[in-house]
C-alpha positions as CSV (number, residue, x, y, z in Angstrom):
1,M,0.0,0.0,0.0
2,A,1.5,3.3,-1.1
3,F,0.9,6.5,0.9
4,T,-0.9,8.0,-2.1
5,D,-3.6,5.4,-1.3
6,A,-4.1,6.8,2.2
7,S,-7.8,7.7,2.8
8,L,-9.0,11.2,3.6
9,T,-10.7,9.8,6.7
10,A,-7.4,8.5,8.0
11,L,-5.8,11.9,7.5
12,R,-8.6,13.6,9.4
13,V,-8.3,11.2,12.2
14,F,-4.6,11.5,12.4
15,R,-4.8,15.3,12.6
16,E,-7.4,15.0,15.4
17,V,-5.1,12.7,17.3
18,A,-2.1,15.0,16.9
19,E,-4.2,17.9,18.1
20,R,-5.8,16.2,21.1
21,G,-2.7,14.3,22.2
22,T,-4.5,11.0,23.0
23,L,-6.4,8.4,21.0
24,T,-9.2,8.6,23.6
25,A,-9.7,12.4,23.3
26,A,-9.6,12.2,19.5
27,A,-12.3,9.4,19.5
28,T,-14.5,11.5,21.7
29,A,-14.1,14.6,19.6
30,L,-14.9,12.6,16.4
31,G,-17.7,10.5,17.8
32,Y,-15.7,7.3,17.0
33,T,-14.8,4.4,19.2
34,Q,-11.1,4.3,20.3
35,S,-10.6,1.0,18.3
36,A,-11.9,2.8,15.2
37,V,-9.4,5.6,15.7
38,S,-6.6,3.0,16.3
39,R,-7.5,1.2,13.0
40,Q,-7.4,4.5,11.0
41,I,-4.0,5.3,12.5
42,A,-2.7,1.8,11.8
43,S,-3.8,2.0,8.2
44,L,-2.0,5.4,7.8
45,E,1.2,4.0,9.3
46,R,1.0,1.0,6.9
47,A,0.7,3.4,4.0
48,A,3.6,5.5,5.3
49,G,5.7,2.4,6.0
50,T,6.9,3.8,9.3
51,P,5.4,4.7,12.7
52,L,3.8,8.1,12.8
53,L,3.2,8.2,16.6
54,H,5.1,7.4,19.7
55,R,2.6,5.7,22.1
56,R,3.3,6.7,25.7
57,H,1.5,6.3,29.0
58,D,0.5,10.0,29.0
59,G,-0.6,10.1,25.3
60,V,1.0,10.2,21.9
61,R,3.8,12.2,20.4
62,L,4.6,12.6,16.7
63,T,7.6,10.9,15.2
64,P,9.6,12.8,12.6
65,A,7.6,11.1,9.9
66,G,4.4,12.0,11.8
67,Q,5.5,15.7,11.7
68,I,5.8,15.6,8.0
69,V,2.5,13.8,7.5
70,L,0.7,16.3,9.8
71,R,2.2,19.3,8.0
72,R,1.1,18.0,4.6
73,A,-2.2,16.6,5.9
74,A,-3.3,19.9,7.4
75,T,-2.7,21.6,4.0
76,V,-4.6,18.9,2.1
77,I,-7.6,18.9,4.4
78,D,-7.8,22.7,4.4
79,Q,-7.7,22.8,0.6
80,L,-10.3,20.1,0.2
81,D,-12.6,21.9,2.8
82,A,-12.1,25.2,0.9
83,T,-13.0,23.4,-2.4
84,A,-16.2,22.0,-0.9
85,R,-17.2,25.4,0.4
86,E,-16.6,27.0,-3.0
87,L,-18.6,24.3,-4.8
88,A,-21.4,24.7,-2.4
89,G,-21.5,28.5,-3.0
90,L,-20.6,29.3,0.7
91,P,-18.8,32.5,1.7
92,D,-15.0,32.6,1.3
93,E,-13.3,32.0,4.6
94,H,-10.0,33.7,3.7
95,A,-10.8,36.6,6.0
96,T,-11.4,34.2,9.0
97,V,-8.6,33.9,11.6
98,R,-8.6,31.2,14.2
99,L,-7.1,32.2,17.6
100,G,-6.3,30.1,20.6
101,W,-5.8,31.7,24.0
102,F,-5.0,30.8,27.6
103,T,-7.5,31.5,30.4
104,S,-6.6,34.9,31.8
105,A,-6.0,36.5,28.4
106,G,-9.8,36.3,27.9
107,A,-10.4,38.7,30.7
108,W,-8.5,41.7,29.1
109,L,-6.2,41.2,26.2
110,L,-8.5,39.3,23.9
111,P,-11.6,41.6,24.2
112,T,-9.4,44.7,23.9
113,A,-7.8,43.5,20.7
114,L,-11.0,42.2,19.1
115,T,-12.9,45.4,19.8
116,A,-10.1,47.4,18.1
117,L,-9.9,45.0,15.1
118,R,-13.7,45.2,14.6
119,H,-13.5,48.9,14.3
120,T,-10.5,49.0,12.0
121,H,-11.1,45.9,9.9
122,P,-14.8,44.9,10.2
123,A,-14.5,42.4,7.3
124,I,-12.1,40.1,9.3
125,T,-13.9,37.4,11.3
126,V,-12.1,36.0,14.3
127,T,-13.0,32.7,15.9
128,T,-11.4,31.8,19.2
129,R,-11.0,28.9,21.6
130,E,-9.6,28.6,25.1
131,G,-7.0,26.0,26.0
132,S,-3.9,25.0,27.9
133,T,-0.5,25.7,26.4
134,P,0.1,22.1,25.4
135,A,-3.4,21.9,23.7
136,L,-2.9,25.2,21.9
137,V,0.6,24.2,20.7
138,R,-0.8,20.9,19.3
139,A,-3.6,22.8,17.6
140,L,-1.1,25.1,15.9
141,R,0.9,22.1,14.7
142,A,-2.3,20.5,13.5
143,G,-3.3,23.6,11.6
144,T,-6.7,24.0,13.4
145,I,-5.7,27.4,14.7
146,D,-3.6,30.2,13.1
147,L,-2.4,32.1,16.1
148,A,-2.1,31.3,19.8
149,L,-1.7,33.4,22.9
150,L,0.5,31.4,25.4
151,A,1.6,32.0,29.0
152,S,5.2,31.5,29.8
153,A,7.0,31.3,33.1
154,P,10.8,31.2,33.9
155,P,13.1,29.8,32.6
156,F,11.0,30.6,29.5
157,R,11.7,27.5,27.5
158,P,10.1,26.9,24.1
159,P,6.5,25.4,24.4
160,D,7.6,22.2,22.6
161,N,10.6,20.5,21.1
162,E,9.1,19.8,17.7
163,T,10.6,21.1,14.4
164,P,10.3,23.5,12.8
165,A,10.3,25.7,15.9
166,L,7.2,27.9,16.4
167,V,7.6,31.7,15.9
168,L,7.3,33.3,19.3
169,R,6.9,37.0,20.0
170,T,6.7,38.3,23.5
171,L,3.8,40.7,23.9
172,T,4.4,41.6,27.5
173,E,6.6,40.5,30.4
174,R,5.4,41.6,33.9
175,G,5.7,40.5,37.5
176,L,3.3,38.1,39.2
177,R,0.9,39.8,41.8
178,I,-1.2,38.8,44.8
179,A,-4.9,39.4,44.9
180,V,-6.1,40.0,48.5
181,P,-9.4,41.1,50.0
182,E,-9.6,44.8,50.7
183,T,-10.2,44.1,54.3
184,H,-7.2,41.8,54.7
185,P,-4.2,43.1,56.8
186,L,-2.0,42.5,53.7
187,A,-4.0,45.1,51.8
188,R,-2.9,48.0,54.0
189,G,0.2,48.8,52.1
190,E,1.3,49.2,48.5
191,A,3.3,45.9,48.5
192,I,3.4,42.7,50.4
193,D,6.6,41.4,52.1
194,I,7.3,37.8,51.1
195,A,7.7,36.9,54.8
196,D,4.1,38.0,55.3
197,L,2.8,35.3,53.0
198,H,3.6,32.6,55.6
199,G,0.6,31.0,57.1
200,Q,-1.9,32.4,54.6
201,R,-4.9,30.6,53.2
202,W,-4.5,30.1,49.4
203,I,-7.0,29.7,46.6
204,A,-5.2,27.4,44.1
205,G,-6.0,25.8,40.7
206,T,-7.1,22.3,40.1
207,G,-5.4,19.2,38.6
208,Q,-2.1,19.8,36.9
209,E,-2.7,23.6,37.4
210,R,-3.0,23.2,41.2
211,V,0.2,25.3,41.8
212,M,-1.4,28.2,40.0
213,G,-2.7,30.6,42.6
214,I,0.2,29.9,45.1
215,W,3.2,32.1,45.3
216,P,6.1,30.2,43.6
217,G,8.8,31.3,46.0
218,L,6.8,30.2,49.1
219,D,9.2,28.4,51.5
220,E,6.6,26.4,53.3
221,R,3.9,23.9,52.5
222,P,0.9,26.1,51.5
223,H,-2.4,25.9,53.3
224,I,-4.8,25.5,50.4
225,A,-8.3,26.5,51.5
226,H,-10.0,26.3,48.1
227,T,-9.3,25.1,44.6
228,A,-11.0,26.5,41.5
229,R,-10.4,26.0,37.8
230,D,-11.4,29.4,36.5
231,W,-10.1,32.9,37.4
232,L,-13.5,34.4,38.0
233,A,-14.3,31.9,40.7
234,K,-10.9,32.4,42.3
235,L,-11.3,36.2,42.4
236,H,-14.8,36.1,43.8
237,L,-13.5,33.8,46.5
238,V,-10.9,36.4,47.3
239,A,-13.6,39.1,47.4
240,A,-15.5,36.9,49.8
241,E,-12.5,36.9,52.1
242,C,-11.9,33.1,51.7
243,G,-8.2,33.4,50.9
244,I,-5.6,35.0,48.6
245,T,-4.3,34.0,45.2
246,T,-1.7,34.9,42.6
247,V,-2.8,36.8,39.5
248,P,-1.0,38.1,36.4
249,A,-0.3,41.9,36.7
250,A,-2.3,42.6,33.6
251,L,-5.4,41.1,35.1
252,A,-5.7,44.0,37.6
253,P,-8.3,46.0,35.6
254,A,-10.6,43.0,35.7
255,M,-10.7,42.6,39.5
256,P,-14.2,42.4,41.1
257,P,-15.1,44.9,43.8
258,G,-13.4,44.2,47.2
259,V,-10.1,42.9,45.8
260,R,-6.7,44.6,45.7
261,V,-3.8,43.5,43.5
262,L,-0.3,44.0,45.0
263,P,3.3,43.2,44.2
264,V,5.5,41.2,46.4
265,R,8.8,42.5,48.0
266,G,11.7,40.1,48.6
267,G,12.7,36.8,47.0
268,P,13.4,36.2,43.4
269,A,11.4,38.1,40.8
270,E,8.5,36.1,39.5
271,Q,8.1,37.3,35.9
272,R,5.4,36.1,33.5
273,R,5.3,36.5,29.7
274,I,2.5,36.5,27.2
275,L,3.6,35.1,23.9
276,L,2.0,35.2,20.5
277,A,2.8,32.0,18.6
278,H,2.4,30.8,15.1
279,L,3.9,28.4,12.6
280,P,7.1,29.6,10.8
281,R,5.5,30.9,7.7
282,T,4.3,34.3,6.4
283,L,1.0,35.1,8.0
284,P,-1.9,35.9,5.7
285,E,-3.0,39.5,5.9
286,P,-6.1,38.9,8.2
287,A,-3.9,36.9,10.7
288,A,-1.2,39.7,10.5
289,R,-3.9,42.3,11.3
290,L,-5.1,40.4,14.3
291,A,-1.5,39.9,15.5
292,A,-1.0,43.7,15.2
293,A,-4.2,44.3,17.2
294,L,-3.0,41.9,20.0
295,R,0.4,43.7,20.1
296,A,-1.3,47.1,20.4
297,A,-3.7,45.8,23.1
298,A,-0.8,44.4,25.1
299,L,1.1,47.7,24.9
300,K,-2.0,49.7,25.9
301,T,-2.4,47.5,29.0
302,D,1.2,48.1,29.9
303,L,0.7,51.8,29.7
304,W,-2.3,51.6,32.0
305,S,-0.4,49.8,34.8
């Protein structure tokens, strides 16, 4: 069986697996059984004559051959979908940009940029999706999004080790902050001494993001009073005087009433970056316009702070 005999269905399944990171997640997204997904991947690997995926306990990773197939498959599928739309007389999607973003970017950077873009370039349509950094990087590689806003913490390593490397542009780099209730003793000053973080009640993240919400330089086992997956819940728990949590500095304008956001004095600097990522190729004009709007929004937010 030659690779030219590979089915379009197998290519679509392969792209979904590459994006989702596991066979199970891809099967759920496609409405297939896991065994059906496995059979499609096996048929594609037979056609390629080489493994396309490394099977691991925590999911799958692309082999070098898999990276080649993914890059080509994304182009083929997009072209076929565009042809189908044109034959059906549906609107051209060239002016549509697909953007992925991490959670806290949706509270300030994303709406600011989209509002500006809507005024300057109303013909551009932007569709967005929230996701973790690994999920957004996989989506970029799979060609299901065009741009991604990623969060990055020291030592600021690349978000993956695949080739070719993603193009990464730093939109902003700012220090981490602490959100505290206005009535809390820590809210009396304009900064919090790191020693005063001892013994505090923390509102942390959940699952693999459990450490989010806790000061990274804390030299004791934290007392986690509450866990919450989304920022809005965390901040309203702070407002209700249930504990304190860490927040990106740029999130300060989105605080609910009753919450102060303060820097921390002492200890190593805890910087955080927001990156704009895309594949290493020239961006189409609509994507370039959105990228410019995101850069301008990040700059505006820096000027506010």
